[in-house]
C-alpha positions as CSV (number, residue, x, y, z in Angstrom):
1,M,-11.0,20.1,-0.6
2,S,-12.0,17.6,-3.2
3,L,-9.9,14.3,-2.3
4,K,-7.8,12.5,-4.6
5,L,-8.4,8.6,-3.8
6,T,-5.8,5.9,-5.0
7,V,-6.3,1.9,-4.5
8,V,-3.7,-0.4,-2.5
9,D,-4.7,-3.8,-4.0
10,Q,-2.7,-6.7,-2.0
11,S,-4.2,-9.2,-4.3
12,P,-6.4,-10.9,-2.0
13,V,-7.0,-14.2,-1.8
14,P,-11.2,-14.1,-1.7
15,G,-12.4,-16.8,0.8
16,K,-15.4,-17.3,-1.7
17,A,-13.9,-18.7,-4.6
18,H,-13.7,-17.1,-8.0
19,P,-13.3,-18.5,-11.4
20,L,-10.6,-16.3,-12.0
21,S,-7.1,-16.5,-10.6
22,P,-6.3,-13.3,-8.0
23,V,-3.8,-11.4,-9.6
24,A,-6.8,-11.5,-12.8
25,L,-9.0,-10.0,-10.1
26,S,-6.3,-6.9,-9.4
27,A,-6.3,-6.3,-13.4
28,E,-10.0,-6.7,-13.7
29,L,-10.2,-4.1,-10.4
30,A,-8.1,-1.7,-12.1
31,K,-9.2,-1.8,-15.3
32,A,-12.4,-1.0,-13.2
33,C,-10.9,2.1,-11.3
34,D,-9.2,3.6,-14.6
35,T,-13.2,4.5,-15.7
36,W,-14.4,5.7,-11.8
37,G,-12.0,8.3,-11.7
38,Y,-8.8,7.3,-9.3
39,S,-5.5,8.9,-9.3
40,R,-3.6,5.6,-8.9
41,Y,-3.5,2.1,-8.5
42,W,-0.9,0.8,-6.3
43,V,0.0,-3.0,-5.8
44,A,2.0,-4.4,-3.0
45,E,4.5,-7.5,-2.5
46,H,3.7,-10.7,-0.1
47,H,6.1,-13.9,-0.3
48,N,5.0,-17.4,1.2
49,S,1.3,-16.5,1.7
50,G,-1.8,-18.1,1.2
51,N,-4.1,-14.4,1.5
52,F,-2.3,-12.7,-0.5
53,A,-1.3,-13.7,-4.3
54,G,1.1,-11.0,-5.8
55,P,4.5,-11.4,-4.6
56,A,6.2,-9.4,-7.6
57,P,4.9,-6.1,-7.8
58,E,7.0,-4.6,-11.0
59,I,5.9,-7.5,-13.0
60,L,1.8,-6.5,-12.4
61,I,2.7,-3.1,-12.3
62,S,3.3,-3.4,-16.4
63,H,0.7,-5.8,-16.8
64,I,-2.0,-3.2,-15.1
65,A,-0.2,-0.5,-17.0
66,S,-0.9,-2.1,-20.5
67,I,-4.4,-2.8,-20.0
68,T,-5.5,0.6,-18.0
69,E,-5.0,4.1,-19.7
70,R,-5.0,6.9,-17.6
71,I,-4.4,5.6,-14.1
72,R,-0.7,6.3,-12.6
73,V,0.0,2.2,-11.0
74,G,2.7,2.0,-8.8
75,S,3.8,0.0,-6.5
76,G,3.0,-0.3,-2.5
77,G,5.0,-1.4,-2.4
78,V,8.6,-2.9,-3.6
79,M,9.8,-4.4,-0.3
80,L,14.0,-2.7,-0.4
81,P,16.1,-5.0,1.7
82,H,15.2,-8.2,0.1
83,Y,16.9,-6.5,-3.2
84,S,19.5,-4.1,-5.0
85,P,18.7,-0.5,-5.2
86,Y,20.4,-0.2,-8.6
87,K,18.5,-3.4,-9.6
88,V,15.1,-1.5,-8.7
89,A,15.8,1.4,-10.1
90,E,16.6,-0.3,-13.7
91,Q,13.1,-1.9,-13.1
92,F,11.4,1.5,-12.7
93,R,13.2,3.0,-14.9
94,L,12.1,1.1,-18.1
95,L,8.5,1.1,-16.5
96,E,8.7,4.6,-16.5
97,T,10.3,4.5,-20.2
98,L,7.8,1.8,-21.6
99,F,4.6,4.2,-19.7
100,P,5.4,7.8,-19.3
101,N,4.6,9.8,-16.5
102,R,2.5,6.8,-15.0
103,I,4.6,5.1,-12.6
104,D,5.3,5.1,-8.8
105,L,7.5,3.8,-7.1
106,G,6.7,2.8,-3.4
107,I,9.2,0.9,-1.0
108,G,8.4,-0.2,2.6
109,R,10.9,-2.1,4.9
110,A,8.9,-4.7,6.0
111,P,9.6,-8.2,4.7
112,G,6.5,-8.6,3.5
113,G,6.3,-12.6,4.7
114,D,8.1,-14.8,7.1
115,G,11.5,-15.4,8.0
116,L,11.8,-18.3,5.6
117,A,10.4,-16.7,2.3
118,S,13.4,-14.1,3.9
119,H,16.0,-16.3,3.7
120,A,14.9,-17.9,-0.1
121,L,14.9,-14.6,-1.5
122,A,18.7,-13.8,0.0
123,F,20.3,-17.1,-1.4
124,P,22.7,-17.7,-1.1
125,D,23.7,-14.2,1.6
126,S,22.1,-13.6,4.4
127,P,18.6,-11.1,4.6
128,S,19.6,-7.8,4.6
129,H,19.4,-6.0,7.9
130,E,16.8,-3.4,8.6
131,D,19.3,-1.0,9.3
132,N,20.3,-1.0,6.1
133,Y,17.4,0.4,4.5
134,A,18.0,3.9,5.1
135,Q,21.5,3.1,3.3
136,Q,19.5,1.6,0.4
137,A,16.6,3.9,-0.2
138,M,19.1,7.2,-0.4
139,L,21.3,5.5,-2.7
140,L,18.3,4.3,-4.4
141,K,16.7,7.9,-4.8
142,A,20.4,9.2,-5.8
143,F,20.2,6.1,-8.8
144,L,17.6,7.9,-10.1
145,D,18.1,11.2,-9.7
146,K,21.9,11.0,-11.0
147,S,22.5,12.3,-7.8
148,V,25.2,10.2,-6.6
149,P,27.9,12.1,-4.7
150,S,31.6,11.9,-7.1
151,E,32.8,10.7,-4.6
152,H,30.7,7.3,-4.7
153,P,32.0,4.1,-6.3
154,Y,28.5,4.6,-8.0
155,H,29.1,7.3,-8.9
156,D,29.9,5.8,-12.9
157,L,26.7,3.6,-12.7
158,R,24.4,4.1,-15.6
159,V,20.5,3.4,-15.3
160,M,18.9,2.4,-18.2
161,P,17.1,4.1,-20.1
162,D,19.1,7.0,-19.2
163,D,16.8,9.4,-21.1
164,A,13.5,8.7,-19.2
165,P,11.3,10.5,-16.3
166,T,11.9,9.7,-13.5
167,P,9.0,8.1,-11.5
168,E,7.7,9.2,-8.4
169,M,8.7,7.8,-5.5
170,W,6.9,7.3,-2.2
171,M,7.9,5.5,1.2
172,L,5.5,3.7,2.6
173,G,5.4,3.6,6.8
174,S,3.4,3.5,9.5
175,S,6.1,5.2,12.3
176,G,8.1,8.5,12.7
177,G,10.8,6.6,11.8
178,S,10.1,5.9,8.6
179,A,8.4,9.5,7.8
180,S,11.5,11.0,8.9
181,L,14.0,9.0,6.8
182,A,11.4,9.7,4.1
183,G,11.6,13.2,4.6
184,H,15.4,13.1,4.9
185,V,16.1,11.4,1.7
186,G,13.1,13.5,-0.1
187,M,10.6,11.0,-1.2
188,N,6.7,11.5,-0.8
189,M,5.2,9.7,2.2
190,A,2.4,7.1,2.6
191,L,1.1,6.7,6.2
192,A,-0.4,3.5,6.5
193,L,-3.6,3.6,8.9
194,F,-4.8,0.2,7.7
195,I,-2.0,-2.3,9.1
196,G,-3.9,-2.2,12.8
197,P,-6.4,-0.2,14.9
198,E,-3.7,1.5,16.8
199,D,-3.7,5.4,16.4
200,R,-1.1,6.9,14.5
201,P,-0.9,10.2,15.7
202,V,-0.7,13.4,13.7
203,S,3.0,13.9,15.0
204,I,4.2,11.8,12.5
205,V,3.3,13.8,9.4
206,D,4.6,16.7,11.2
207,E,8.2,15.1,11.3
208,Y,8.2,14.2,8.1
209,E,7.4,18.0,6.8
210,A,10.0,18.9,9.6
211,A,12.6,16.7,8.2
212,W,12.0,18.0,4.4
213,R,12.9,21.4,5.0
214,E,16.1,20.4,7.3
215,A,17.0,18.7,4.4
216,G,16.6,21.3,2.3
217,H,14.6,19.9,-0.8
218,P,13.4,22.5,-3.4
219,E,9.8,20.7,-4.0
220,E,7.4,20.8,-1.3
221,P,6.9,18.0,0.7
222,Q,3.5,15.3,-0.5
223,S,1.9,12.2,2.0
224,M,-1.3,10.2,1.4
225,I,-2.7,8.3,4.2
226,A,-3.7,4.6,3.6
227,I,-6.9,3.1,5.3
228,S,-8.9,-0.1,5.4
229,A,-12.4,1.2,3.9
230,V,-15.8,-0.9,2.8
231,C,-18.4,1.2,1.4
232,A,-21.9,-0.8,0.7
233,E,-25.3,-0.1,0.4
234,T,-26.1,0.2,4.4
235,E,-23.8,1.0,6.8
236,E,-25.2,-2.4,8.4
237,Q,-23.8,-4.5,5.3
238,A,-21.0,-2.7,5.3
239,A,-19.9,-3.7,9.0
240,L,-21.0,-6.9,8.0
241,I,-18.5,-7.0,5.0
242,A,-15.7,-6.1,7.1
243,A,-16.4,-8.6,9.7
244,S,-14.1,-11.0,7.8
245,Q,-11.3,-8.6,7.7
246,A,-11.3,-8.0,11.2
247,Y,-11.5,-11.7,12.5
248,W,-8.3,-12.6,10.2
249,K,-6.6,-9.4,11.9
250,V,-7.4,-10.9,15.3
251,M,-6.0,-14.3,14.5
252,A,-3.3,-13.2,12.4
253,F,-2.0,-10.0,14.6
254,R,-2.8,-11.5,17.8
255,H,-2.2,-15.3,17.8
256,G,0.0,-15.7,14.6
257,I,-2.5,-17.5,12.7
258,R,-3.4,-16.6,8.8
259,E,-6.2,-18.7,7.9
260,P,-8.5,-18.5,4.6
261,L,-10.6,-15.3,5.1
262,N,-14.1,-16.8,7.1
263,S,-17.5,-15.4,5.2
264,P,-18.9,-12.5,7.0
265,E,-21.4,-14.6,9.1
266,D,-19.2,-17.1,10.0
267,A,-17.0,-14.4,10.9
268,L,-19.2,-13.2,13.6
269,N,-20.4,-16.6,14.6
270,L,-16.0,-17.3,15.7
271,K,-15.9,-14.1,17.2
272,A,-17.9,-14.9,19.2
273,K,-16.5,-17.6,20.7
274,L,-12.9,-15.4,21.3
275,S,-11.9,-14.4,24.9
276,V,-12.9,-11.5,25.8
277,S,-9.6,-9.6,25.1
278,D,-9.8,-10.8,21.6
279,Q,-13.4,-9.3,21.2
280,A,-12.4,-6.0,22.2
281,Y,-9.4,-6.3,19.3
282,F,-12.0,-7.1,16.7
283,D,-14.4,-4.5,17.5
284,E,-11.3,-2.0,17.7
285,T,-10.5,-3.6,14.0
286,L,-13.8,-3.0,12.3
287,A,-14.7,0.6,14.5
288,S,-11.1,1.7,12.6
289,V,-12.5,0.3,9.3
290,V,-14.1,3.8,7.4
291,H,-17.3,1.4,6.7
292,G,-21.2,2.6,5.7
293,T,-22.7,4.4,3.2
294,V,-21.1,6.7,0.2
295,D,-21.9,9.0,2.3
296,Q,-20.9,8.1,5.5
297,C,-17.6,7.0,4.4
298,H,-17.1,10.6,2.8
299,E,-17.9,12.2,5.6
300,R,-15.7,10.0,7.9
301,L,-12.6,10.4,4.9
302,Q,-12.6,14.1,4.6
303,A,-12.0,14.2,8.7
304,L,-9.3,12.0,7.9
305,A,-8.0,13.8,5.5
306,T,-8.3,17.0,7.3
307,R,-6.8,15.8,10.2
308,Y,-3.7,15.0,8.6
309,R,-3.6,17.6,6.5
310,T,-3.6,15.6,3.1
311,N,-6.2,15.5,-0.5
312,E,-4.7,12.1,-0.7
313,L,-6.5,8.9,-0.1
314,A,-5.5,5.3,-0.4
315,L,-7.8,3.0,0.2
316,V,-7.4,-1.0,1.0
317,T,-10.1,-3.2,0.6
318,V,-10.2,-7.0,1.7
319,T,-13.2,-9.1,1.8
320,Y,-14.4,-12.6,1.6
321,D,-16.4,-12.0,-1.8
322,Y,-14.7,-10.4,-4.6
323,E,-17.6,-9.0,-6.0
324,D,-18.3,-7.0,-2.1
325,R,-14.6,-5.1,-3.2
326,L,-15.4,-4.2,-6.7
327,N,-18.9,-2.5,-5.3
328,S,-16.9,-1.0,-2.2
329,Y,-14.7,0.7,-5.0
330,R,-17.3,1.3,-7.2
331,R,-19.3,3.1,-5.0
332,L,-16.4,5.1,-3.4
333,A,-15.3,6.5,-6.6
334,Q,-18.6,8.8,-6.2
335,L,-16.6,10.9,-4.5
336,V,-14.4,11.8,-6.8
337,T,-16.6,12.3,-9.9
C-alpha cells in the first residue's frame, strides 16, 4: 500500500533562534514540501501561546496556497467553537474559489488555548459551550453543501461565491465521540495519535465507518491518522532530536508548564532530575514518536497505516532546531517518491 503524506504544521516556535519568524518558516517548509511530493499541508490554530505562532489558519492558508503550486493546503484545524459556522463557510468557500481543488477545511472542538483566550475570542459574549459543537459542525457542512433544511431559519442564506466548488471537509479528533460525529455529519476523519502517548484503539475507525454507513452518505468514508515523527540519519540522532518535544510534553501535560523548547541535550539532562513517574511518561512519549532512519520510519508508518486501515498519514514534527525539522520532512518525503 503506497502512502500519502500530509504535513500538520503547528507553526512551532523553535528553541534555537532563527532569523525568520515561525510563520515565515511555515511558508518556507510548505514550499519545500510542495516540491517533495507531500499531498497536503495543514496549519493549526493556537491562541495565547508562546510555543505555537499560528492563530489564524485561514490567513496562513491563503499565503501558503499562493506560494505553492500543487499541494493541497488546509486547516488542521479551525477550532469551530470559537466561530460562526456561517463565517467559516464563507472564508473557506472564498479560499476554494481562489485556489480551486486545493483547499481542505479541517475542524476541531479543542480551544487551542487557555480560558482567557477563549473569553477574549468570544467577547462581548460568553465562550460557546462544547455541547454546541455537533450542531455547529452539521450547520457548517450544510452551508457548504447547500443542504440547509427548508424549515431551518438559515435556509435562504447564500455562502458566496456560491458557484465555487466545496472544499474537502475533515473533522479532527482523538476519541470515538469525534469519530462518530464525523461519520454522522459526513466529514472525513483525521485521528490524532500525536497528542499524547496513550493508545487510540482501532475501534475508533470502526465507530467512524459505522456512523457513516448508518447516516447513509453516498460516498466512501475517508480517514487519516496524525502521528509525531522525527527522521534523521541514525536512530540515535532521531531519538535525541525527539527528546526536546518529549520533555516539553511532560512539563505541559503533567504540570501545566509551557516553557520554550529545550535543546535535546538539555532535555535529557533535565529528564534525569524528574520523578520516576515523569521519567516513565517521558519514555512513553518518546516511544510514541515514530523516529529513526528512513527505513525504520517507513516500517513503523506502514505498520500504523495497516493497523488503522488507511494510506494517508499526517506527520507532526516539532524540534528545537528548525533545520532538524526541515531535514526530517525531507527524508520522509522519500516514502512517496
